[in-house]
SERO-4910 file (N, C-alpha, C, O; in steps of 0.05 Angstrom, whole numbers):
BEGIN
 pado doro    nc1    nc2    nc3   cac1   cac2   cac3    cc1    cc2    cc3    oc1    oc2    oc3
  Met    A    211  -1527   -212    223  -1553   -207    204  -1568   -189    193  -1557   -170
  Ser    A    200  -1594   -195    182  -1611   -179    194  -1617   -151    218  -1614   -147
  Ile    A    176  -1625   -133    186  -1632   -106    205  -1655   -108    226  -1655    -94
  Glu    A    199  -1675   -124    217  -1699   -126    244  -1690   -137    265  -1700   -127
  Gln    A    245  -1673   -157    271  -1665   -168    287  -1648   -147    311  -1651   -145
  Thr    A    273  -1632   -132    286  -1616   -111    298  -1635    -90    321  -1631    -81
  Leu    A    283  -1656    -83    293  -1675    -63    316  -1692    -74    335  -1698    -60
  Arg    A    314  -1699   -100    337  -1714   -112    362  -1697   -112    384  -1707   -107
  Asp    A    359  -1671   -118    383  -1654   -118    394  -1651    -89    418  -1652    -85
  Arg    A    376  -1647    -70    384  -1644    -42    398  -1669    -31    417  -1667    -16
  Ser    A    388  -1692    -39    399  -1718    -28    420  -1732    -45    429  -1753    -38
  Asn    A    426  -1719    -68    445  -1731    -86    435  -1759    -96    451  -1778    -99
  Asn    A    409  -1760   -102    396  -1785   -112    400  -1809    -94    403  -1831   -103
  Gln    A    398  -1804    -68    400  -1826    -48    378  -1823    -28    368  -1801    -23
  Cys    A    370  -1845    -16    351  -1844      6    363  -1827     29    386  -1830     36
  Glu    A    346  -1809     39    356  -1791     60    358  -1804     87    368  -1792    106
  Leu    A    349  -1829     89    351  -1843    114    373  -1864    114    388  -1866    133
  Cys    A    374  -1881     92    393  -1903     92    414  -1901     70    432  -1918     68
  Ala    A    412  -1880     53    431  -1875     31    430  -1895      8    448  -1896     -9
  Ser    A    409  -1911      7    405  -1929    -16    395  -1913    -40    383  -1892    -37
  Ser    A    400  -1923    -63    391  -1909    -87    370  -1926   -103    363  -1919   -125
  Asp    A    359  -1946    -90    340  -1964   -102    311  -1954    -98    303  -1948    -75
  Asn    A    296  -1953   -120    267  -1948   -118    260  -1924   -101    244  -1926    -83
  Leu    A    271  -1900   -108    267  -1876    -92    239  -1864    -97    229  -1864   -120
  Ser    A    227  -1853    -76    201  -1840    -78    200  -1818    -56    216  -1817    -38
  Val    A    180  -1800    -60    176  -1778    -41    159  -1788    -18    139  -1801    -22
  Tyr    A    167  -1781      7    152  -1787     31    145  -1761     44    163  -1747     53
  Ala    A    119  -1754     46    110  -1730     59    109  -1735     89     96  -1754     98
  Val    A    124  -1720    104    126  -1724    133    101  -1713    147     95  -1689    145
  Pro    A     86  -1731    161     62  -1722    175     68  -1702    198     91  -1703    207
  Pro    A     50  -1686    207     23  -1683    195     26  -1668    169     39  -1648    167
  Glu    A     13  -1679    149     15  -1669    122     -3  -1645    118    -27  -1645    125
  Gly    A      8  -1624    107     -7  -1601    100     -3  -1596     71     -8  -1614     54
  Glu    A      6  -1573     64     12  -1566     37     38  -1581     28     57  -1582     42
  Ala    A     37  -1593      4     60  -1608     -6     83  -1589    -11     80  -1569    -25
  His    A    106  -1595      1    129  -1577     -2    154  -1594      3    154  -1613     18
  Ser    A    176  -1587    -10    201  -1602     -7    212  -1600     21    226  -1618     30
  Asp    A    206  -1579     36    215  -1576     63    200  -1595     82    210  -1600    104
  Lys    A    177  -1605     74    161  -1622     91    161  -1651     80    144  -1667     88
  Ser    A    180  -1657     63    182  -1684     51    211  -1693     50    230  -1677     52
  Ile    A    214  -1720     48    241  -1731     45    240  -1752     22    219  -1761     15
  Leu    A    264  -1758     12    267  -1778     -9    275  -1804      4    295  -1805     18
  Val    A    259  -1825      0    264  -1851     13    265  -1874     -7    254  -1872    -29
  Cys    A    280  -1895      0    282  -1918    -18    257  -1936    -13    241  -1930      5
  Gly    A    254  -1957    -28    231  -1975    -26    229  -1988      1    207  -1991     12
  Val    A    252  -1996     13    252  -2010     39    242  -1990     60    225  -1997     77
  Cys    A    254  -1966     61    246  -1946     81    217  -1938     78    202  -1935     97
  Ala    A    208  -1935     53    180  -1927     48    161  -1949     59    141  -1942     71
  Glu    A    167  -1974     54    150  -1996     64    150  -1996     95    129  -2000    107
  Gln    A    173  -1993    107    175  -1992    136    160  -1968    148    147  -1971    169
  Leu    A    162  -1945    135    148  -1921    145    118  -1924    143    103  -1915    160
  Lys    A    109  -1938    122     80  -1943    118     69  -1963    138     46  -1961    147
  Asn    A     86  -1982    146     77  -2004    164     95  -2005    188    111  -2023    192
  Gln    A     92  -1985    206    111  -1982    228    107  -2002    251    122  -2002    270
  Asp    A     87  -2019    249     83  -2039    269    104  -2062    266    108  -2077    285
  Gln    A    117  -2063    243    136  -2084    238    163  -2072    230    174  -2079    209
  Leu    A    174  -2054    246    200  -2042    240    222  -2062    243    224  -2077    262
  Ser    A    240  -2062    223    263  -2079    223    286  -2065    237    298  -2046    226
  Asp    A    292  -2073    262    313  -2058    277    340  -2059    263    356  -2040    266
  Thr    A    346  -2080    248    372  -2081    235    374  -2061    213    395  -2049    208
  His    A    352  -2056    199    353  -2036    177    357  -2008    189    371  -1991    177
  Trp    A    345  -2002    212    345  -1974    222    370  -1966    237    371  -1944    248
  His    A    390  -1984    238    416  -1975    248    427  -1952    231    445  -1938    239
  Cys    A    417  -1950    206    425  -1928    188    419  -1900    200    431  -1881    191
  Leu    A    401  -1899    219    394  -1873    231    417  -1861    246    417  -1837    252
  Asn    A    437  -1878    253    461  -1868    266    474  -1846    249    487  -1828    260
  Asp    A    472  -1848    223    483  -1827    205    463  -1806    198    468  -1782    200
  Ser    A    439  -1815    191    419  -1795    180    408  -1777    202    398  -1755    195
  Met    A    409  -1785    227    398  -1767    248    414  -1741    251    404  -1722    263
  Trp    A    438  -1740    239    454  -1716    240    449  -1698    216    462  -1677    213
  Ser    A    430  -1705    199    423  -1689    176    416  -1660    185    405  -1656    207
  Gln    A    421  -1641    167    414  -1613    173    385  -1607    163    375  -1585    167
  Val    A    373  -1627    151    345  -1624    140    325  -1630    162    325  -1653    172
  Pro    A    309  -1611    171    290  -1616    193    271  -1640    187    265  -1655    206
  Ala    A    262  -1644    163    244  -1666    157    258  -1693    162    245  -1711    172
  Val    A    283  -1695    156    298  -1720    161    302  -1724    191    299  -1746    202
  Gln    A    307  -1702    206    310  -1703    235    284  -1712    248    285  -1728    267
  Val    A    262  -1702    238    236  -1710    250    230  -1739    246    222  -1753    265
  Val    A    235  -1750    222    231  -1778    217    250  -1795    234    242  -1815    245
  Ala    A    275  -1787    235    294  -1802    252    286  -1802    281    287  -1823    294
  Trp    A    277  -1779    291    268  -1778    319    244  -1796    324    244  -1811    344
  Arg    A    225  -1796    306    201  -1812    310    208  -1842    309    198  -1858    326
  Leu    A    225  -1850    290    233  -1878    289    249  -1887    313    244  -1908    324
  Leu    A    268  -1870    321    284  -1877    345    266  -1878    370    270  -1896    387
  Asn    A    247  -1860    372    229  -1860    394    213  -1886    395    209  -1898    417
  Lys    A    203  -1895    372    188  -1920    371    205  -1944    376    197  -1962    391
  Leu    A    230  -1945    365    248  -1967    369    260  -1969    397    267  -1990    406
  Ser    A    261  -1946    411    275  -1946    437    260  -1962    458    271  -1969    478
  Ala    A    234  -1967    453    219  -1983    472    230  -2012    474    227  -2025    495
  Glu    A    241  -2021    452    251  -2049    452    281  -2052    448    292  -2073    453
  His    A    294  -2030    439    323  -2033    433    339  -2010    446    334  -1987    441
  Ser    A    358  -2018    463    373  -1998    478    390  -1980    460    395  -1957    466
  Trp    A    400  -1992    437    416  -1975    419    400  -1952    408    411  -1930    404
  Ala    A    374  -1955    403    357  -1934    394    354  -1912    415    354  -1888    409
  Gly    A    351  -1921    440    348  -1902    462    374  -1886    466    373  -1862    471
  Asp    A    397  -1899    462    423  -1885    464    425  -1864    442    433  -1841    447
  Met    A    417  -1871    417    418  -1852    395    398  -1829    400    404  -1806    394
  Leu    A    374  -1836    410    354  -1815    416    364  -1795    437    359  -1772    435
  Asp    A    379  -1805    456    390  -1788    477    410  -1768    465    414  -1746    476
  Met    A    424  -1776    444    444  -1758    431    431  -1738    412    443  -1718    406
  Leu    A    407  -1744    402    395  -1728    381    384  -1702    393    368  -1703    412
  Tyr    A    392  -1679    382    382  -1654    391    366  -1642    368    375  -1640    345
  Leu    A    341  -1633    375    324  -1619    356    318  -1591    367    314  -1588    391
  Asp    A    318  -1571    350    310  -1545    359    281  -1546    367    267  -1565    360
  Glu    A    271  -1526    381    244  -1527    393    222  -1531    372    204  -1547    376
  Gln    A    224  -1517    349    204  -1520    328    204  -1547    316    183  -1559    311
  Thr    A    227  -1558    311    230  -1585    299    220  -1606    319    207  -1626    311
  Gln    A    226  -1602    345    217  -1621    365    186  -1622    366    174  -1643    369
  Gln    A    174  -1598    364    144  -1597    365    133  -1611    340    113  -1625    343
  Trp    A    145  -1608    317    137  -1622    293    139  -1652    297    121  -1667    290
  Ala    A    162  -1661    308    166  -1689    312    145  -1701    331    136  -1724    326
  Glu    A    138  -1687    351    118  -1697    371     90  -1694    362     72  -1707    373
  Ala    A     84  -1677    341     57  -1672    332     43  -1697    323     20  -1702    331
  Ala    A     55  -1713    307     42  -1737    297     38  -1758    319     18  -1773    319
  Ile    A     56  -1759    338     54  -1777    360     30  -1769    377     14  -1787    386
  Ala    A     27  -1744    382      4  -1734    398    -22  -1741    384    -42  -1747    397
  Glu    A    -23  -1739    357    -47  -1746    342    -53  -1775    344    -76  -1783    345
  Asp    A    -32  -1792    343    -35  -1821    343    -44  -1832    371    -57  -1853    372
  Glu    A    -37  -1818    392    -41  -1828    418    -66  -1817    431    -69  -1792    433
  Asp    A    -84  -1834    439   -107  -1826    454   -101  -1828    484   -117  -1819    500
  Val    A    -78  -1840    490    -70  -1845    518    -59  -1819    529    -41  -1807    517
  Val    A    -67  -1812    553    -57  -1788    567    -41  -1797    591    -51  -1812    608
  His    A    -16  -1788    593      1  -1795    615      1  -1772    635      7  -1749    627
  Leu    A     -5  -1777    660     -6  -1756    680     13  -1763    703     16  -1786    711
  Asp    A     28  -1742    713     46  -1747    735     30  -1749    761      6  -1749    761
  Ser    A     44  -1751    784     31  -1754    810     14  -1730    817     -4  -1733    834
  Asn    A     18  -1707    805      3  -1683    811    -19  -1678    790    -33  -1658    791
  Gly    A    -22  -1697    771    -42  -1693    750    -33  -1676    727    -50  -1668    711
  Val    A     -8  -1670    725      3  -1654    703      9  -1673    679     20  -1694    682
  Arg    A      0  -1665    655      4  -1681    631     33  -1683    624     48  -1663    624
  Leu    A     42  -1707    618     69  -1712    610     71  -1716    579     52  -1726    567
  Ala    A     93  -1707    567     97  -1710    539    124  -1723    534    142  -1722    551
  Ala    A    127  -1737    512    153  -1749    505    174  -1727    504    170  -1706    493
  Gly    A    197  -1733    517    219  -1714    517    220  -1698    543    239  -1683    547
  Asp    A    199  -1699    559    199  -1684    584    220  -1694    604    230  -1716    601
  Thr    A    226  -1677    624    243  -1685    646    225  -1687    671    210  -1669    677
  Val    A    227  -1709    685    211  -1713    709    230  -1720    733    253  -1727    729
  Thr    A    220  -1717    757    235  -1723    781    221  -1746    796    196  -1745    799
  Leu    A    236  -1765    806    225  -1786    822    217  -1776    850    231  -1760    862
  Ile    A    193  -1784    859    184  -1774    885    188  -1794    908    181  -1789    931
  Lys    A    198  -1818    901    205  -1837    922    227  -1856    911    230  -1858    887
  Asp    A    241  -1870    929    261  -1889    921    247  -1913    907    226  -1922    917
  Leu    A    257  -1922    885    245  -1944    870    265  -1966    866    287  -1961    856
  Asp    A    257  -1990    873    274  -2014    867    268  -2021    838    245  -2024    830
  Val    A    290  -2025    823    287  -2032    795    287  -2063    793    306  -2076    800
  Lys    A    265  -2074    782    262  -2103    780    284  -2114    762    290  -2103    741
  Gly    A    294  -2137    770    314  -2151    754    342  -2138    756    360  -2144    740
  Ser    A    345  -2121    776    371  -2107    779    375  -2100    808    356  -2100    824
  Ser    A    399  -2095    816    405  -2086    843    403  -2055    846    408  -2044    867
  Leu    A    396  -2042    824    394  -2013    823    370  -2003    839    348  -2014    838
  Val    A    375  -1982    855    354  -1968    868    354  -1939    858    373  -1925    861
  Ala    A    332  -1932    844    330  -1904    834    322  -1887    857    300  -1890    868
  Lys    A    339  -1868    865    334  -1852    888    314  -1829    884    312  -1818    862
  Arg    A    300  -1823    905    281  -1800    905    297  -1775    898    319  -1770    907
  Gly    A    285  -1758    881    298  -1733    872    314  -1736    847    324  -1716    836
  Thr    A    317  -1760    837    332  -1765    812    317  -1753    789    293  -1759    785
  Ala    A    330  -1738    772    318  -1727    748    320  -1747    726    342  -1757    720
  Val    A    298  -1752    713    297  -1770    690    291  -1753    665    269  -1743    663
  Arg    A    311  -1751    648    308  -1733    624    299  -1749    600    304  -1773    597
  Asn    A    286  -1734    582    278  -1745    556    262  -1771    559    269  -1791    547
  Ile    A    240  -1769    573    224  -1793    578    210  -1801    552    206  -1786    534
  Gly    A    203  -1827    551    187  -1837    529    160  -1846    540    158  -1856    562
  Leu    A    139  -1843    523    112  -1851    531    107  -1880    521    118  -1888    500
  Thr    A     90  -1894    535     83  -1921    527     53  -1922    521     39  -1902    524
  Ser    A     43  -1944    512     15  -1947    506     -2  -1949    532    -26  -1946    532
  Asn    A     11  -1954    554     -2  -1955    580      0  -1928    594     22  -1918    598
  Pro    A    -22  -1915    601    -21  -1888    612     -8  -1887    640     -2  -1865    649
  Glu    A     -4  -1910    652      9  -1910    679     39  -1915    678     52  -1915    698
  His    A     50  -1918    654     78  -1924    650     92  -1903    633     80  -1894    613
  Ile    A    116  -1896    640    134  -1881    622    160  -1895    622    165  -1913    638
  Glu    A    177  -1888    603    204  -1900    601    224  -1878    605    221  -1855    596
  Gly    A    246  -1885    618    267  -1865    622    293  -1879    628    294  -1903    634
  Arg    A    315  -1864    628    341  -1874    633    351  -1865    661    352  -1841    666
  Val    A    357  -1884    679    367  -1878    705    394  -1893    708    395  -1917    705
  Glu    A    414  -1878    714    442  -1889    717    449  -1906    693    461  -1927    695
  Gly    A    443  -1896    669    450  -1909    644    433  -1933    636    438  -1946    616
  Gln    A    413  -1939    652    395  -1962    647    368  -1953    640    356  -1936    654
  Arg    A    357  -1962    618    330  -1955    609    310  -1971    625    310  -1996    624
  Ile    A    291  -1957    639    272  -1971    656    244  -1961    651    240  -1939    640
  Val    A    224  -1977    660    196  -1968    659    190  -1958    687    196  -1970    708
  Ile    A    177  -1935    688    171  -1921    714    141  -1916    715    129  -1908    695
  Leu    A    129  -1921    738    100  -1915    742     97  -1885    744    112  -1872    759
  Thr    A     78  -1874    730     73  -1845    730     66  -1834    757     71  -1811    763
  Lys    A     55  -1851    775     47  -1841    801     72  -1836    819     69  -1825    841
  Phe    A     96  -1844    810    120  -1839    826    138  -1817    814    161  -1815    821
  Val    A    127  -1801    796    143  -1779    784    127  -1753    785    102  -1753    787
  Lys    A    142  -1731    784    129  -1705    781    145  -1689    760    169  -1692    758
  Lys    A    130  -1673    746    143  -1657    724    157  -1633    736    169  -1618    721
***
């Protein structure tokens, strides 16, 4: 049986991300190795175009991840995690969904693998320890949050951090608010 036919059977002839049945095709989830149905998903034309050109993600289209992120298929979970991670920089709803998404250790490593390949930027904490997306860090001093009356207290644990294109910035959620934190004020 071909990979496409296996995926069509697994997904009931629907896009595994948005459930559309229009213009379906196979998407090999990076990093691509040997072609296999476990490393691929079936996507519609809209999702395929968005995955190919991720600089112009349509946030309204990707609300569908609210359903697909709960898939039992690791390849679907990986794509959902990567998209939510990318969207969470600009959209709080994506950060909220990302906070709810649990991946087992092997799937999490797969999800982070392509991001590590794409990023030449290295984020280091105050002690020079390398930070990765999803890490938990602790604040080493009280921080005033700009545009808010919130003060992030020293010793506060910030879970499931997100990396930015700036090596001196990370993103995290403190008291329910997603903020940008300078790496020199955190330790792993």
